[in-house]
C-alpha positions, 0 to 999 in steps of 0.5 A, a space after each residue: 824888566 824892560 822889553 828888548 822888543 822894538 815897539 814899532 817897525 824902524 829904519 836904521 841907516 848903516 854908514 861904512 865902506 860897503 862896495 864889496 871890494 874889502 872882505 872886512 867891510 863885507 864882514 862888518 855889514 853881514 854880521 851887523 845885519 845878522 846880529 840885528 835881524 836875530 833880535 829885531 827882524 822887522 827893522 829895515 836897513 838903509 845902506 848907502 853904497 858905491 855898489 848897490 848891486 853887490 849889497 843887494 846880491 850879498 845881503 838880500 836875505 835881510 830887509 835892506 835898501 841899498 842906495 847908490 852913491 854914484 854920480 848919476 845918483 847925485 853923489 861924489 861917493 859919500 858926499 851927495 843926496 843919497 847920504 843926506 836922504 839916508 841920514 834924514 829919512 831914518 830912525 837912527 844912524 849907525 857909523 861903523 868901522 873906522 871912517 871918522 878921521 880927518 886925513 884928506 878932510 876935503 876929499 869925499 872920495 876918501 874922507 867920510 867925516 867931513 860929510 857926516 859932520 855937516 849932516 849931523 846937526 840936522 839929524 840932531 834937530 830931528 832927533 835922529 840919533 847917530 851912534 858909533 857902532 862897534 867902531 874905531 875913531 881917528 886919527 884926528 890931527 887938526 882942530 878942523 877934525 876935532 870940531 867935525 867929530 864933536 858935531 857927530 858925537 853931539 848928535 848921539 847918546 852913546 859911542 860904542 867903541 871896538 877898542 880902548 885906544 879910540 876912547 883914549 884918543 877922544 878924551 885926550 882931545 877933550 871931545 865929549 860924548 854922553 857915554 862911551 860903551 866898550 864894544 867889539 868888531 862885528 866881524 868877530 862873529 863871522 860864521 864859517 861854511 861847513 867843513 865839507 865846503 872848506 875841504 873842497 876849496 882846499 883840494 882846489 888850492 892844493 891839488 897835489 897834496 894835503 899840507 900839514 902846516 900852513 903859514 898864511 900871508 896878507 899884505 897891503 898897499 899902506 906902507 907910509 900913508 898912516 905911519 907919518 912917512 916912517 916906512 923905510 924905502 920903497 915897496 920893493 924894499 918892503 916886499 924883499 924883507 917880507 919875502 926873505 923872512 917868509 922864505 926862511 921861516 918856511 924852510 925851517 918849519 917845512 910849512 906850506 904858504 897860502 896868500 890872502 888878499 882881502 882888499 882888491 887894491 892889494 893885488 899889485 903889491 901882493 903880485 910883487 911879493 909873490 915873485 920874490 917868494 920861493 915857488 911863488 907861482 905855485 902858492 895859492 891865493 885866496 882873494 876877495 871877491 872870488 871867495 866870500 868873507 865866510 869862506 876866507 874865515 873858513 880857510 884861515 881856520 886851516 892856517 897855523 899862523 897868519 902874517 898879516 897887515 889888513 886889520 880884518 884879515 887878522 880879525 877874521 883869522 883870530 875869529 877862528 882861533 888862528 894866531 897872527 903876526 901884525 906888520 903894523 901900518 895902520 893905527 886900528 890894527 895894533 889897537 885891536 891886537 892890544 884889545 885881545 892881549 896880542 900886542 906883543 906880536 906886532 912890528 911897525 912898518 918903519 921898524 922892519 929889517 931882515 933880522 927883526 922881522 924874521 926873529 918876530 915871525 920865528 918866535 911867533 911860530 914857535 909860540 903859536 899853540 900857546 898863543 892859540 890857547 890864550 886867544 880863544 877865550 879873549 875872542 869869545 869875550 869880544 864876540 859877546 861884546 860885539 853882539 851886546 851892542 844890539 841891545 844898546 841900540 834897541 833901547 835907544 830906538 825905544 827911547 830908553 836910557 842907554 846907561 841902564 843897558 850898559 851898567 
């Protein structure tokens, strides 16, 4: 039997959005580092980031080297010298999350695929594998995007995908990869703080009482940008529909409400929604970066059901057994829910109405105990898939055949 041990110290570059602004991205990096370090403690991780100070402070217990991607570092976000150095002065590159799409292709402030695809052929010539690591891909909507993604796939022996929709999308486009392996999102393995710590936070959030039932709520600013313009009306219409349904559900269920903001950019639309919720100024808000992703997961474990939009707000919720209702504004979110058999509890932003949204949330609330029972084994299976990706990468670092690891 082949040893899993990496035969000599290695460096791995990890590409993703690791600025600290998004609790989901923080959870991806934190769990990736933990999963690898348990098995391969000698690996050094190179992490290009817009906030090197955050990465060092949050993940300094691991062997990491944070590379700044600011203008004074010779970079315009991902485009620049830090990414070039990180991808060429390493033994392997991991591409995480969902950063390979072709929207705003020539805008490095938004698009990662254009830059990665330019460097990928250089990695290939230097025998530096590029591995999609528990990642999603797409949407790819142009020939330019197809060509760029193929360059990335050509530079690696395997793509480890966290959902089946990404694989289907690439196969439909005729893109080639030596092998696709079924993985899962790293954030599913998030550990929560001890109960006493979460109790102390709950006491601060609800100083007057201990709530018996709690509805969690999370929204984001993506209303039409990923829906092909299908969202109806303005943000004010959207927040009114959500508020009307949530107010009605709270009244009928006699439940408290807790709002979760996992991405800093969502505070504006969350504030607008909060003004329309009954007793909005009294509703506690759990926000990144005030709370770590571990604490957010711990607080989500105290919620009976989450109505959410952000993918990783929902991933953190189900990781602790909390059922979710998805307001779908982004392809990867529904893809994840379908992977764990929860696609039923989703409604597209473009299909929202007072009646449709309320009926879905009411039914989900009534079925929450049954949903939780179904959720737990599905999530455990996904956790194991996420961690198994470490072994695949270890084999690549040792020059072994990937197929033997996945078969």
